[in-house]
VEXDREN-2710 file (C-alpha; in Angstrom, 1 decimal):
% VEXDREN-2710
k/r/px/py/pz
1/MET/8.2/-9.4/-29.9
2/ASN/10.2/-9.8/-26.7
3/LYS/12.5/-12.8/-26.5
4/ILE/11.6/-15.1/-23.6
5/PRO/14.7/-16.0/-21.5
6/PRO/15.6/-19.7/-21.2
7/PHE/14.9/-19.6/-17.4
8/ARG/11.9/-18.4/-15.4
9/TYR/13.5/-17.6/-12.0
10/PRO/16.6/-15.4/-12.0
11/ARG/18.7/-15.8/-8.9
12/ALA/20.3/-12.3/-8.8
13/TYR/20.5/-9.0/-10.7
14/LEU/23.6/-6.9/-10.9
15/SER/23.4/-3.2/-11.8
16/ALA/25.8/-0.4/-11.4
17/PHE/24.3/0.7/-8.1
18/THR/23.3/-2.5/-6.3
19/THR/23.1/-6.3/-6.3
20/ASN/19.6/-7.6/-5.9
21/GLN/19.5/-11.3/-5.0
22/LEU/17.2/-14.0/-3.8
23/HIS/18.2/-15.9/-0.7
24/LEU/16.5/-17.5/2.3
25/ARG/15.5/-15.3/5.1
26/ASN/13.8/-15.8/8.4
27/PRO/10.4/-14.2/8.1
28/TRP/10.3/-13.4/11.9
29/VAL/13.7/-11.6/11.6
30/VAL/12.4/-9.4/8.8
31/ALA/9.2/-8.8/10.6
32/PHE/11.2/-7.8/13.7
33/PHE/13.1/-5.1/11.8
34/ALA/9.8/-3.8/10.3
35/PHE/8.5/-3.7/13.9
36/SER/11.5/-1.7/15.1
37/TYR/11.2/0.7/12.2
38/PRO/8.6/0.5/9.4
39/GLY/10.3/0.2/6.0
40/PHE/13.4/-1.6/7.2
41/GLY/11.9/-5.0/6.5
42/ASN/11.3/-4.0/2.8
43/LEU/14.9/-2.7/2.5
44/MET/16.2/-6.1/3.7
45/LEU/14.2/-7.7/0.9
46/HIS/15.7/-5.2/-1.6
47/ARG/12.2/-3.7/-2.2
48/TYR/13.5/-0.1/-2.3
49/ALA/10.6/1.9/-3.5
50/LYS/8.2/0.6/-0.9
51/GLY/10.8/0.7/1.8
52/PHE/11.7/4.3/1.2
53/ILE/8.1/5.4/1.2
54/LEU/7.4/3.6/4.5
55/ILE/10.5/5.0/6.1
56/LEU/9.8/8.6/5.1
57/TRP/6.1/8.2/6.1
58/GLU/7.2/6.8/9.5
59/ALA/9.4/9.8/10.2
60/PHE/6.6/12.2/9.3
61/ILE/3.7/10.4/11.1
62/ASN/5.9/9.6/14.2
63/TYR/6.9/13.2/14.5
64/MET/3.3/14.5/14.1
65/ALA/1.9/11.9/16.6
66/LYS/4.9/12.3/19.0
67/VAL/5.2/8.6/19.4
68/ASN/8.9/8.6/20.3
69/LEU/8.2/11.1/23.1
70/ALA/5.4/8.9/24.5
71/ILE/7.8/5.9/24.4
72/MET/10.5/7.9/26.3
73/TYR/8.0/9.0/29.0
74/SER/6.6/5.4/29.3
75/LEU/10.1/3.9/29.8
76/GLN/10.7/6.5/32.5
77/GLY/7.4/5.6/34.2
78/HIS/5.7/9.0/33.5
79/PHE/2.6/7.5/32.0
80/ASP/0.5/10.7/32.4
81/LYS/3.1/12.7/30.4
82/ALA/3.1/9.9/27.8
83/LYS/-0.6/10.2/27.3
84/GLN/-0.4/14.0/27.1
85/ALA/2.4/13.9/24.5
86/VAL/0.5/11.8/22.0
87/ASP/-1.4/13.7/19.4
88/GLU/-4.6/11.7/18.8
89/ARG/-5.3/13.4/15.5
90/TRP/-2.3/11.5/14.0
91/PHE/-1.9/8.4/16.2
92/LEU/-4.5/6.2/14.5
93/LEU/-2.8/6.8/11.1
94/TYR/0.4/5.7/12.7
95/ILE/-1.1/2.3/13.8
96/ALA/-2.3/1.5/10.3
97/LEU/1.2/2.1/8.9
98/TYR/2.8/0.1/11.6
99/MET/0.7/-3.0/11.2
100/TYR/1.0/-2.9/7.4
101/ALA/4.8/-2.7/7.4
102/ILE/5.0/-5.8/9.7
103/TRP/2.5/-7.8/7.8
104/ASP/3.9/-7.0/4.4
105/SER/7.5/-7.8/5.4
106/TYR/6.5/-11.2/6.8
107/ARG/4.3/-12.1/3.8
108/SER/6.9/-10.9/1.2
109/THR/9.7/-12.9/2.9
110/ILE/7.7/-16.1/2.7
111/ASP/7.0/-15.5/-1.0
112/ILE/10.6/-14.6/-1.8
113/ASN/11.9/-17.7/0.0
114/LYS/9.7/-19.8/-2.3
115/LEU/11.1/-17.9/-5.3
116/TYR/14.6/-18.6/-4.1
117/LEU/13.9/-22.4/-3.9
118/LEU/12.6/-22.4/-7.4
119/ALA/15.5/-20.3/-8.7
120/ASP/18.0/-22.5/-6.9
121/ARG/16.5/-25.7/-8.4
122/GLU/16.5/-24.2/-11.9
123/ASP/20.1/-23.1/-11.4
124/ALA/19.8/-20.1/-13.6
125/PRO/23.0/-18.4/-14.8
126/ILE/24.3/-15.4/-12.8
127/ILE/25.9/-12.3/-14.3
128/LYS/29.3/-11.9/-12.6
129/VAL/30.3/-8.4/-13.9
130/LYS/28.2/-5.3/-14.7
131/ILE/30.0/-2.3/-16.2
132/ASP/28.2/1.0/-16.6
133/ALA/29.0/4.6/-17.3
134/TRP/28.5/5.5/-13.7
135/ASP/30.1/2.6/-11.9
136/MET/30.9/-1.1/-12.1
137/ASN/29.7/-4.0/-10.0
138/TYR/31.1/-7.5/-9.8
139/LEU/30.9/-10.5/-7.6
140/ASP/33.8/-11.2/-5.3
141/LYS/34.5/-12.2/-1.7
142/ARG/33.7/-9.6/1.0
143/LYS/34.6/-9.7/4.7
144/PRO/31.5/-9.5/6.9
145/TRP/33.4/-7.9/9.8
146/VAL/34.7/-5.2/7.5
147/ALA/31.1/-4.3/6.5
148/LEU/30.2/-4.3/10.3
149/ALA/33.1/-2.0/11.1
150/TRP/32.3/0.6/8.4
151/SER/28.7/0.6/9.5
152/ALA/29.8/1.3/13.1
153/LEU/31.9/4.3/12.0
154/LEU/29.1/5.8/9.9
155/PRO/25.8/4.4/8.8
156/GLY/25.7/3.6/5.1
157/LEU/29.4/2.9/4.6
158/GLY/29.0/-0.8/5.3
159/HIS/26.4/-1.1/2.6
160/MET/28.7/0.9/0.2
161/TYR/31.3/-1.8/0.9
162/VAL/29.0/-4.6/-0.2
163/HIS/28.0/-2.4/-3.2
164/LYS/24.4/-1.8/-2.1
165/VAL/24.8/1.9/-3.1
166/ILE/21.1/2.7/-3.2
167/THR/20.6/1.5/0.4
168/GLY/23.9/3.0/1.6
169/LEU/23.3/6.4/0.2
170/PHE/19.7/6.6/1.6
171/ILE/20.8/5.4/5.0
172/PHE/23.7/7.8/5.0
173/ALA/21.5/10.8/4.1
174/TYR/18.7/9.8/6.4
175/THR/20.9/9.2/9.5
176/ILE/22.6/12.6/9.0
177/ALA/19.2/14.2/8.9
178/ILE/18.2/12.4/12.1
179/MET/21.4/13.5/13.8
180/TYR/20.9/17.1/12.7
181/PHE/17.3/17.3/14.0
182/SER/18.2/15.5/17.3
183/ARG/21.1/17.9/17.8
184/LEU/23.2/14.9/18.8
185/PRO/26.6/16.4/17.5
186/VAL/25.9/19.5/19.7
187/ALA/25.1/17.3/22.7
188/ALA/28.2/15.3/22.1
189/HIS/30.3/18.5/22.0
190/TYR/28.9/19.5/25.4
191/SER/29.6/16.1/26.8
192/LEU/33.2/16.2/25.7
193/ILE/33.8/19.5/27.5
194/GLY/32.1/18.1/30.6
195/ASP/28.9/20.2/30.5
196/PHE/26.6/17.2/30.9
197/MET/23.5/19.2/32.1
198/GLN/23.6/21.3/28.9
199/SER/24.1/18.2/26.8
200/LYS/20.9/16.7/28.3
201/THR/18.8/19.8/27.7
202/THR/20.2/20.2/24.1
203/VAL/19.3/16.8/22.7
204/ASP/15.8/16.3/21.1
205/MET/14.6/12.8/22.2
206/GLN/11.8/12.7/19.6
207/TRP/14.5/12.4/16.9
208/LEU/17.2/10.7/18.9
209/LEU/15.1/7.6/19.6
210/TYR/15.3/6.7/15.9
211/LEU/19.0/6.0/16.1
212/PRO/18.9/2.6/18.0
213/SER/16.7/1.1/15.4
214/ILE/18.8/2.5/12.6
215/TYR/22.1/1.2/14.0
216/CYS/20.7/-2.3/14.8
217/PHE/19.4/-2.5/11.2
218/ILE/22.6/-1.4/9.5
219/PHE/24.7/-3.8/11.6
220/TYR/22.6/-6.8/10.8
221/ASP/21.9/-6.0/7.2
222/ALA/25.4/-5.1/6.2
223/TYR/26.9/-8.2/7.9
224/THR/24.4/-10.6/6.4
225/SER/24.6/-9.0/3.0
226/ALA/28.3/-9.7/2.9
227/ILE/27.7/-13.3/3.8
228/GLU/25.0/-13.8/1.2
229/LEU/27.1/-12.1/-1.5
230/ASN/29.9/-14.5/-0.7
231/LYS/27.5/-17.4/-1.2
232/LEU/26.3/-16.0/-4.5
233/PHE/29.9/-15.7/-5.7
234/GLU/30.5/-19.4/-4.8
235/LYS/27.4/-20.5/-6.6
236/GLU/28.4/-18.6/-9.7
237/GLN/31.9/-20.1/-9.6
238/SER/30.6/-23.6/-9.0
239/LYS/28.2/-23.4/-11.9
240/TYR/30.9/-22.1/-14.2
241/LEU/33.3/-24.9/-13.2
242/ARG/30.7/-27.6/-13.6
243/GLU/29.7/-26.4/-17.1
244/ARG/33.3/-25.8/-18.4
245/TYR/35.5/-28.3/-16.7
246/GLN/33.4/-31.2/-15.4
247/ASP/32.9/-34.3/-17.6
248/PRO/29.2/-34.3/-18.6
249/HIS/29.1/-38.1/-18.1
250/PHE/30.5/-37.9/-14.6
251/GLU/28.0/-39.5/-12.2
252/MET/27.7/-37.6/-8.9
253/PRO/28.2/-39.9/-5.9
254/VAL/25.0/-38.6/-4.2
END
């Protein structure tokens, strides 16, 4: 018979590979990142399984439907080329995925915000240290600008800094794959030696147009994750000091 915990709504969960926590989010911000790249909204909510499925499906269906190429031609004003680039056999499947990712991210954010308010009111205990055979995770203060700087150097490192190893490893591998298929390193090499025409013809825009969405997401998510982890550290410390050092008969002035 399973033992029922003394609290209903845990506020955070620490494992060797990540810190999964409840905190308030703006549903429109999460929906925006799902709009910019399906699956990113779920990653922000720490819903990894669904997020990874949507991201990989987005890469596959976008490539097959040639959506990024159509976007590039549309931004250049070549609307006839944009219509010719799209593969109608796959495009309708892309629309369904796109709408679901936005809707699910917005709906889930509202529900998780409600769970956070209940958990915060219940003031459930927070595990401060998790030691495992693979790694160890602990709450402490992180500098948001450091997470931002590491994300700028290489996608995934900012998430590693805030110990979101699952997200960091996935983003790192995924971005390397996108850069490889877009031939961005080769194009950068030609640009550095001054051969700009060869650089333009080398790059594959179908893959390259993923990168702006990826970089915007990692900047925002790594920065805000550091801020929210700092808040979680303060809440855990505050609860510990109240329970261990505060007189239980002390009347709060509020």
